[in-house]
C-alpha positions in Angstrom: 1.4 37.6 3.3 2.0 39.1 0.1 1.8 43.1 -0.9 -1.9 42.1 -2.3 -3.3 40.0 0.4 -2.0 42.5 2.9 -4.2 45.5 0.5 -6.8 44.0 0.4 -7.6 43.1 3.6 -6.7 47.1 4.4 -9.7 47.3 2.0 -11.6 44.9 4.0 -10.8 45.8 7.4 -11.9 49.7 6.4 -14.6 49.3 4.7 -16.0 47.0 7.8 -14.8 50.2 10.0 -16.6 52.1 8.0 -19.7 50.4 8.0 -19.1 50.2 12.3 -18.9 54.2 12.6 -22.2 53.9 10.2 -24.4 51.9 12.9 -22.3 54.0 15.8 -23.8 57.4 14.6 -27.1 55.3 13.9 -26.6 54.5 17.7 -25.5 57.4 18.8 -26.7 60.3 17.8 -25.3 63.8 16.1 -23.7 64.7 19.0 -21.2 61.8 18.7 -18.3 60.2 16.5 -16.7 57.2 15.8 -12.7 57.1 13.8 -9.5 55.2 13.3 -5.6 54.9 12.5 -3.2 52.9 12.1 -0.4 53.2 15.3 1.6 50.9 14.1 4.4 50.7 14.9 3.4 52.1 18.4 1.9 49.0 18.3 0.4 46.8 16.4 -2.9 48.0 15.5 -5.6 50.1 15.2 -6.5 53.3 18.1 -10.4 53.2 17.3 -11.6 56.2 18.5 -15.8 56.7 19.8 -17.1 59.9 21.3 -20.3 60.9 22.7 -21.1 65.1 23.7 -24.0 65.1 26.5 -25.4 68.0 27.5 -25.4 69.1 31.7 -28.6 68.1 34.0 -30.1 69.5 36.7 -27.1 68.4 38.7 -23.5 68.0 38.5 -23.7 64.2 40.2 -26.7 63.6 37.4 -24.6 64.8 35.0 -21.8 62.6 36.1 -23.9 59.5 36.5 -25.9 60.0 32.7 -21.5 60.8 31.4 -20.7 57.7 32.7 -23.7 55.9 32.0 -22.5 56.5 28.6 -19.1 56.2 28.6 -20.2 52.1 29.8 -22.5 52.0 26.9 -20.4 52.5 24.2 -18.5 50.3 25.5 -21.1 47.3 25.4 -22.3 49.2 22.5 -18.6 48.7 20.7 -18.3 44.4 22.1 -20.7 43.9 19.9 -18.4 44.5 17.2 -14.8 43.2 18.7 -14.8 40.3 15.8 -14.2 42.7 13.8 -11.6 44.5 14.9 -8.1 43.7 14.7 -7.8 42.3 18.6 -4.5 44.6 18.4 -6.8 47.1 18.2 -7.3 49.8 21.1 -11.0 51.6 21.6 -10.5 54.7 23.5 -13.7 56.3 24.6 -14.6 59.7 25.6 -17.9 61.1 27.3 -17.6 65.1 27.7 -19.8 68.3 26.5 -20.3 70.0 23.4 -17.1 72.1 22.7 -19.4 75.2 21.7 -21.6 74.7 25.1 -21.1 76.0 28.7 -19.8 73.8 30.4 -16.9 72.3 27.8 -14.4 69.9 27.8 -14.0 66.0 28.1 -16.3 64.1 31.9 -14.7 60.6 31.2 -11.8 59.1 29.1 -10.7 55.8 28.9 -9.1 53.0 26.3 -9.0 48.9 26.6 -7.4 46.6 23.8 -10.4 45.1 22.1 -8.5 41.5 23.2 -10.0 42.5 26.3 -13.6 43.7 25.3 -14.6 39.9 26.7 -14.2 40.6 30.1 -16.0 43.2 30.5 -19.3 43.0 32.5 -22.5 44.4 31.3 -22.9 47.1 34.4 -18.8 47.6 34.9 -17.9 49.7 37.5 -14.2 52.2 37.2 -12.5 49.6 38.8 -13.7 46.4 36.8 -13.1 48.5 34.1 -9.3 49.1 35.0 -9.2 45.3 36.1 -10.4 44.9 32.6 -6.9 46.1 31.4 -8.8 49.6 30.9 -6.9 52.4 30.9 -8.8 55.4 33.1 -9.3 59.3 33.7 -12.0 61.4 34.8 -11.0 65.2 33.4 -13.4 67.4 34.6 -13.6 69.4 37.0 -17.0 69.2 38.7 -16.0 72.1 41.4 -16.7 74.7 37.8 -19.8 73.2 37.6 -21.8 74.6 39.7 -20.6 78.2 39.2 -21.3 77.5 35.6 -24.7 76.8 35.6 -27.7 79.1 37.1 -29.3 77.0 39.2 -32.9 75.8 38.0 
């Protein structure tokens, strides 16, 4: 590939990622974000970051379920765009609480190579996500949840 072809390819890719960002922000609202950066030579692709902040619900269990459902919804939404990503791209999704809220912090964080997107079924679990090649962390300390929130 010539330098000119490489620059043209990069411009098309950036325009496409910008389009995905616009659609993502429309789909997930003002508490979401979408960004990307070229991660060569660490791996041969881009690191795509998609995140969503959610508000706490009445209980830790309800909030955890909501966070998981949003985590899954983001990946399923991004699956529709898989053909626009480079096959070596890695998608990282984070669902957490707003930085300026109480509680604050990340709840779920996971990443999956675009090439593995097609393996994810509609109603995937944490275990299936890992079996499909994803890495996954639950980062929030739920024992603090009830101490922070006042019962309703």
